C-alpha positions as CSV (number, residue, x, y, z in Angstrom):
1,X,188.2,44.7,-212.7
2,X,188.4,40.9,-213.3
3,X,187.9,39.8,-216.9
4,X,185.3,37.1,-215.9
5,X,182.2,37.2,-213.7
6,X,181.7,33.5,-212.8
7,X,178.3,32.7,-211.4
8,X,178.5,30.9,-208.1
9,X,174.9,30.8,-206.8
10,X,171.4,30.7,-208.4
11,X,168.3,31.6,-206.3
12,X,164.6,31.8,-207.2
13,X,161.9,33.7,-205.4
14,X,158.2,33.0,-206.2
15,X,155.1,34.8,-204.9
16,X,151.8,35.9,-206.4
17,X,152.3,35.8,-210.2
18,X,156.0,36.6,-210.0
19,X,159.1,34.6,-210.3
20,X,162.4,36.3,-209.7
21,X,166.0,35.0,-210.0
22,X,169.1,36.2,-208.3
23,X,172.5,35.3,-209.5
24,X,175.6,35.8,-207.3
25,X,179.1,35.7,-208.8
26,X,182.2,34.3,-207.1
27,X,183.2,37.8,-206.1
28,X,179.8,38.3,-204.4
29,X,178.2,40.6,-207.0
30,X,174.5,40.0,-207.4
31,X,172.1,40.5,-210.3
32,X,168.3,40.2,-210.4
33,X,165.8,39.4,-213.1
34,X,162.1,38.7,-213.4
35,X,160.1,36.2,-215.5
36,X,156.7,37.5,-216.6
37,X,155.3,34.0,-217.5
38,X,152.7,34.9,-214.9
39,X,150.4,31.9,-215.4
40,X,153.0,29.4,-214.3
41,X,155.5,31.1,-211.9
42,X,156.4,27.8,-210.1
43,X,157.1,26.1,-213.5
44,X,159.5,28.9,-214.4
45,X,161.3,28.5,-211.1
46,X,161.8,24.7,-211.8
47,X,163.2,25.5,-215.2
48,X,165.6,28.0,-213.7
49,X,166.7,25.4,-211.2
50,X,167.3,22.9,-214.0
51,X,169.7,25.4,-215.6
52,X,171.7,25.7,-212.3
53,X,174.4,23.1,-213.2
54,X,175.1,25.1,-216.4
55,X,174.9,28.5,-214.8
56,X,177.3,27.8,-211.9
57,X,180.7,28.5,-213.4
58,X,179.3,30.4,-216.4
59,X,180.5,33.9,-217.1
60,X,177.7,36.4,-216.7
61,X,179.4,38.7,-219.3
62,X,178.8,36.1,-222.0
63,X,175.1,37.0,-222.5
64,X,174.9,35.9,-226.1
65,X,176.6,32.6,-225.5
66,X,174.6,31.9,-222.3
67,X,171.3,32.7,-224.1
68,X,172.0,30.4,-227.0
69,X,173.2,27.5,-224.8
70,X,170.0,27.5,-222.7
71,X,167.7,28.0,-225.7
72,X,169.4,25.5,-228.1
73,X,170.2,22.7,-225.6
74,X,167.0,20.7,-226.3
75,X,165.4,22.6,-229.2
76,X,162.6,23.4,-226.8
77,X,160.3,26.4,-227.0
78,X,157.4,28.0,-225.0
79,X,156.5,30.8,-222.6
80,X,157.8,29.2,-219.4
81,X,161.2,28.5,-221.0
82,X,161.2,32.0,-222.4
83,X,160.3,33.4,-219.0
84,X,163.2,31.5,-217.4
85,X,165.8,32.6,-219.9
86,X,164.5,36.1,-219.9
87,X,164.9,36.4,-216.1
88,X,168.4,34.9,-216.1
89,X,169.4,37.2,-219.0
90,X,168.2,40.3,-217.1
91,X,170.2,39.2,-214.0
92,X,173.4,38.8,-216.1
93,X,173.0,42.3,-217.6
94,X,172.4,43.6,-214.0
95,X,175.7,42.0,-212.9
96,X,177.5,43.5,-215.9
97,X,176.2,47.0,-215.0
98,X,177.3,46.6,-211.4
99,X,180.8,45.4,-212.4
100,X,181.2,48.3,-214.8
101,X,179.6,50.6,-212.3
102,X,177.0,52.0,-214.8
103,X,173.3,51.6,-215.4
104,X,172.2,48.9,-217.8
105,X,170.8,51.5,-220.2
106,X,174.3,52.9,-220.6
107,X,175.6,49.5,-221.6
108,X,172.8,49.2,-224.2
109,X,173.9,52.3,-226.1
110,X,173.0,55.3,-224.0
111,X,170.0,57.5,-223.9
112,X,167.5,58.0,-226.7
113,X,165.2,59.9,-224.3
114,X,165.1,61.3,-220.8
115,X,162.2,59.2,-219.6
116,X,159.8,56.5,-220.8
117,X,156.2,57.4,-221.4
118,X,153.8,55.4,-219.4
119,X,150.6,54.0,-220.9
120,X,148.1,53.2,-218.1
121,X,146.1,50.1,-218.6
122,X,142.4,50.7,-218.0
123,X,140.4,47.6,-217.2
124,X,136.9,49.2,-216.8
125,X,134.4,46.3,-216.9
126,X,131.4,48.7,-217.6
127,X,131.3,51.8,-219.7
128,X,131.0,53.9,-216.6
129,X,134.0,52.2,-215.0
130,X,135.9,52.7,-218.3
131,X,135.3,56.4,-218.4
132,X,136.0,56.9,-214.7
133,X,139.4,55.0,-214.8
134,X,140.4,56.7,-218.0
135,X,139.7,60.2,-216.7
136,X,141.6,59.4,-213.5
137,X,144.6,58.3,-215.6
138,X,144.5,61.5,-217.6
139,X,144.3,63.6,-214.5
140,X,147.3,61.7,-213.1
141,X,149.4,62.9,-216.0
142,X,149.3,59.9,-218.4
143,X,149.3,60.9,-222.0
144,X,148.4,57.4,-223.2
145,X,146.1,54.7,-222.0
146,X,145.3,51.2,-223.1
147,X,141.7,50.0,-222.6
148,X,140.6,46.4,-222.3
149,X,137.6,47.1,-224.6
150,X,136.3,43.5,-225.1
151,X,134.9,42.1,-221.9
152,X,133.8,38.6,-220.9
153,X,130.1,39.6,-221.3
154,X,130.6,40.3,-225.0
155,X,130.9,36.6,-225.8
156,X,127.2,36.3,-224.9
157,X,126.1,39.0,-227.4
158,X,124.9,38.7,-231.0
159,X,127.2,40.1,-233.6
160,X,125.4,43.4,-234.2
161,X,124.8,43.9,-230.5
162,X,128.5,43.3,-229.7
163,X,129.8,45.7,-232.3
164,X,127.3,48.4,-231.3
165,X,128.3,48.1,-227.6
166,X,132.0,48.1,-228.2
167,X,131.8,51.1,-230.6
168,X,129.6,53.0,-228.2
169,X,132.2,52.5,-225.4
170,X,134.9,53.8,-227.6
171,X,132.9,56.8,-228.8
172,X,132.0,57.7,-225.2
173,X,135.6,57.4,-224.2
174,X,136.9,59.7,-226.9
175,X,134.3,62.2,-226.2
176,X,135.2,62.2,-222.5
177,X,139.0,62.5,-222.8
178,X,139.3,64.6,-226.0
179,X,142.1,64.2,-228.5
180,X,145.0,65.0,-226.2
181,X,145.1,61.4,-224.8
182,X,146.4,58.5,-226.9
183,X,144.1,55.5,-226.7
184,X,145.2,52.0,-227.5
185,X,142.5,49.3,-227.8
186,X,143.1,45.8,-226.5
187,X,140.7,43.2,-227.9
188,X,142.6,40.5,-226.0
189,X,142.5,37.7,-228.6
190,X,138.7,37.5,-228.3
191,X,137.6,37.6,-231.9
192,X,137.8,36.0,-235.3
193,X,139.3,37.7,-238.4
194,X,135.9,38.5,-239.9
195,X,134.1,40.1,-237.0
196,X,137.2,41.8,-235.8
197,X,137.6,43.5,-239.2
198,X,134.0,44.7,-239.0
199,X,134.6,46.1,-235.5
200,X,138.0,47.8,-236.3
201,X,136.5,49.6,-239.3
202,X,133.9,51.2,-237.1
203,X,136.4,52.1,-234.4
204,X,138.6,54.0,-236.9
205,X,136.8,57.4,-236.6
206,X,137.7,57.6,-232.9
207,X,141.4,57.7,-233.8
208,X,142.9,54.8,-231.7
209,X,146.6,54.8,-231.4
210,X,146.5,51.1,-232.1
211,X,144.3,48.0,-232.0
212,X,146.0,45.0,-230.3
213,X,145.4,41.3,-230.6
214,X,142.0,41.2,-232.2
215,X,142.5,37.5,-232.9
216,X,144.5,34.7,-231.1
217,X,148.3,34.6,-231.8
218,X,148.0,31.2,-233.5
219,X,148.7,32.4,-237.0
220,X,150.8,35.3,-238.4
221,X,149.0,34.8,-241.8
222,X,145.6,35.3,-240.2
223,X,146.7,38.4,-238.4
224,X,148.1,39.8,-241.7
225,X,144.7,39.2,-243.3
226,X,143.1,41.4,-240.7
227,X,145.7,44.1,-241.0
228,X,145.3,44.2,-244.8
229,X,141.6,45.1,-244.5
230,X,141.7,47.9,-241.9
231,X,143.4,51.3,-241.8
232,X,143.9,51.4,-238.0
233,X,147.5,50.8,-236.7
234,X,147.8,47.2,-235.5
235,X,149.9,45.8,-232.6
236,X,150.8,42.3,-231.5
237,X,153.6,40.2,-230.0
238,X,153.1,39.8,-226.3
239,X,153.1,36.0,-226.4
240,X,156.3,35.8,-228.6
241,X,159.5,34.6,-227.0
242,X,162.4,35.3,-229.3
243,X,163.6,37.2,-232.4
244,X,162.7,34.2,-234.5
245,X,159.0,34.5,-233.7
246,X,159.0,38.3,-234.0
247,X,160.6,38.3,-237.4
248,X,157.4,36.8,-239.0
249,X,155.1,39.3,-237.2
250,X,157.4,42.2,-238.2
251,X,157.6,41.2,-241.8
252,X,154.2,39.6,-242.6
253,X,151.5,40.7,-240.0
254,X,151.1,44.3,-241.1
255,X,152.0,45.7,-237.8
256,X,152.6,49.3,-236.8
257,X,153.7,48.4,-233.3
258,X,155.5,45.3,-231.9
259,X,154.8,44.2,-228.3
260,X,157.8,42.3,-226.8
261,X,157.9,41.5,-223.1
262,X,161.4,41.6,-221.6
263,X,160.3,38.9,-219.1
264,X,159.2,36.5,-221.9
265,X,160.9,37.6,-225.2
266,X,164.5,36.8,-224.2
267,X,165.5,39.5,-221.8
268,X,167.7,42.4,-222.9
269,X,169.7,40.2,-225.3
270,X,166.7,39.5,-227.6
271,X,164.4,42.5,-226.9
272,X,167.1,44.9,-228.1
273,X,167.3,43.0,-231.3
274,X,163.5,42.9,-231.7
275,X,163.5,46.7,-231.3
276,X,166.2,47.0,-234.0
277,X,164.3,44.8,-236.4
278,X,161.1,46.8,-235.8
279,X,163.1,50.1,-236.3
280,X,164.3,48.9,-239.7
281,X,160.6,48.5,-240.7
282,X,159.7,51.9,-239.2
283,X,157.6,50.1,-236.5
284,X,157.2,51.4,-233.0
285,X,157.6,49.4,-229.8
286,X,154.8,49.1,-227.2
287,X,156.2,46.6,-224.7
288,X,153.8,44.2,-222.9
289,X,154.4,45.0,-219.2
290,X,151.3,43.9,-217.4
291,X,151.2,42.2,-214.9
292,X,154.9,42.7,-214.5
293,X,156.4,43.2,-211.1
294,X,158.8,45.9,-210.2
295,X,162.0,44.3,-211.6
296,X,160.6,43.6,-215.0
297,X,159.1,47.0,-215.1
298,X,162.5,48.5,-214.3
299,X,164.2,46.3,-217.0
300,X,161.7,47.7,-219.5
301,X,162.5,51.3,-218.5
302,X,166.2,50.7,-219.1
303,X,165.4,49.2,-222.5
304,X,163.0,52.0,-223.3
305,X,165.5,54.7,-222.4
306,X,167.9,53.5,-225.1
307,X,165.5,52.2,-227.9
308,X,164.7,55.0,-230.3
309,X,161.4,53.5,-231.4
310,X,160.0,52.8,-227.9
311,X,156.6,54.6,-228.2
312,X,155.1,54.0,-224.7
313,X,155.2,51.4,-222.0
314,X,152.0,49.9,-220.6
315,X,151.8,50.2,-216.9
316,X,149.7,49.3,-213.8
317,X,150.2,50.6,-210.3
318,X,153.3,49.2,-208.6
319,X,152.7,50.7,-205.1
320,X,150.3,47.9,-204.2
321,X,150.8,44.7,-202.2
322,X,152.3,42.3,-202.8
323,X,154.1,43.9,-205.7
324,X,155.9,46.5,-203.6
325,X,156.6,44.1,-200.8
326,X,158.7,41.9,-203.1
327,X,161.4,44.5,-203.7
328,X,163.3,47.1,-201.7
329,X,161.8,49.9,-203.8
330,X,159.6,50.3,-206.8
331,X,160.3,52.2,-210.1
332,X,159.8,56.0,-210.1
333,X,156.6,57.2,-211.8
334,X,156.0,61.0,-212.1
335,X,153.2,62.6,-214.0
336,X,152.8,59.5,-216.2
337,X,156.5,59.1,-217.0
338,X,158.8,56.3,-215.8
339,X,162.5,56.9,-214.8
340,X,165.4,54.6,-214.1
341,X,167.5,54.8,-211.0
342,X,171.0,56.2,-211.3
343,X,172.7,53.2,-209.6
344,X,174.8,50.6,-211.4
345,X,172.9,47.8,-213.1
346,X,169.1,47.9,-212.7
347,X,169.2,49.5,-209.3
348,X,166.8,46.9,-207.9
349,X,167.0,44.6,-204.9
350,X,164.8,41.6,-203.9
351,X,163.3,41.9,-200.4
352,X,164.4,38.6,-198.8
353,X,162.4,39.3,-195.6
354,X,159.1,39.2,-197.6
355,X,159.9,35.8,-199.3
356,X,161.0,34.4,-195.9
357,X,157.3,34.5,-194.9
358,X,156.5,31.9,-197.6
359,X,154.0,34.1,-199.4
360,X,151.2,32.5,-201.5
361,X,151.7,31.7,-205.1
362,X,148.8,32.3,-207.6
363,X,147.6,29.2,-209.4
364,X,145.6,29.9,-212.5
365,X,142.9,27.3,-213.1
366,X,141.2,26.5,-216.3
367,X,138.3,28.9,-216.6
368,X,137.6,29.5,-220.3
369,X,134.9,31.8,-221.6
370,X,132.0,29.9,-223.0
371,X,129.4,30.9,-225.6
372,X,125.7,30.3,-225.1
373,X,125.8,26.8,-226.7
374,X,128.6,25.8,-224.3
375,X,131.4,25.9,-226.9
376,X,134.7,27.5,-225.9
377,X,135.1,31.2,-226.9
378,X,138.3,32.6,-228.3
379,X,140.7,34.3,-225.8
C-alpha cells in the first residue's frame, strides 16, 4: 500500500435535492460523498468545484488537515459550505476504507452495535393520515417514529385552538400505537418560546421520546429557556455545521439529544467529535437524515454502527425514484433496522448512467408561511 492517496479528479453530480461528489486518486481509487444542503444543491456543487485546485494533489488520508484548510481558508460559514465540506470528507473516508480494504465503520473504532435503529419520519398532514402512516410504520417493524406534528394550517389558528388540536393529535396517536413505539415530536421551528412551552407541558403525559426544534435555531439561549421550563427530553442541531456550533447547544441548550447531519455537520471528521462531546454530557444522538439520499444515509449508518450514544436514525423510504436511480444500490433496511454493506469504504457507487440523462434539479422558491395579518410566521 502506498503511503499517500493523492486526489487526481473531482466530480459533482446534481439531481433532485441531492449533490454528490466523487473523488478519484492517482491510483484510480474512488470515493463518494453526499451533501444534504438540500435547498441549494447547485450552490454546493459550485463550492466543491471551487475547492478543486486545492483538492487535486491533496492526500485523501489527511482528513483533519483537509477539513481545516477548506473551512479556515476564508473564515466563511454556512450550510452550503458545510454541505460541500461534508460531502468531500465522506468521500475521503470512503477512499481510505477502500485502500485499507475495510468498511469505514471499522476505521472509526469498530462496532458499538450490530445494526442501526431506524426512526421512520411520519408526515401525516391530518390526524387521520398521521394515525394511518404511524400504524403502517409500526407494522413494518419500526420501533421509533418521528411525527411532523405542527402543520402549515396551525399558523392560522388561535393559541388555544392550536394547542388543543396538537395535543389531540398526539393523544390519538399514543392511544393508537400503545407504549411499545417511541414517538419523537418535530415542531419544525414553528413556535415562539412562550407558546411552545405551553404546548410541550401538555404533551408530556403522552411520553414523547423527545420534542425537536420548537423554536427557530437562531438562539441557543432562547432554546435553553424553553428546556428549563419543560420536563420532556429536547432535541436540536440539524442546521448546525461544525463542532463549534454544537458545543454551545450541548453545553447550554438543555438537550437530551443532539441532531447532527453527516451531510452538513462536517462529514465523519466532525460528526464523530460531535458524538463524543454529546457522550461526555450523557446525551444521545438522533441524526438528521431527511431528505438524505442513499449515500448520506449509508454514511450515517457507518457512523451509527460505531457511536455508542447513537439512539436512532430518522429515515424515509429510499426505494423510490429518483433516489434509488442515483446509485447502484440503496442501503439495506430490514424490520426497521439499517445495516451497512460488508464492502470496503461505504460500499456505495454513483449511477453515472442516470446522471448522463441530465435529470432535473429541485429549485426551492421563497414560500413562507403567513399569518392572517400577512406577517411572516416562524419556520
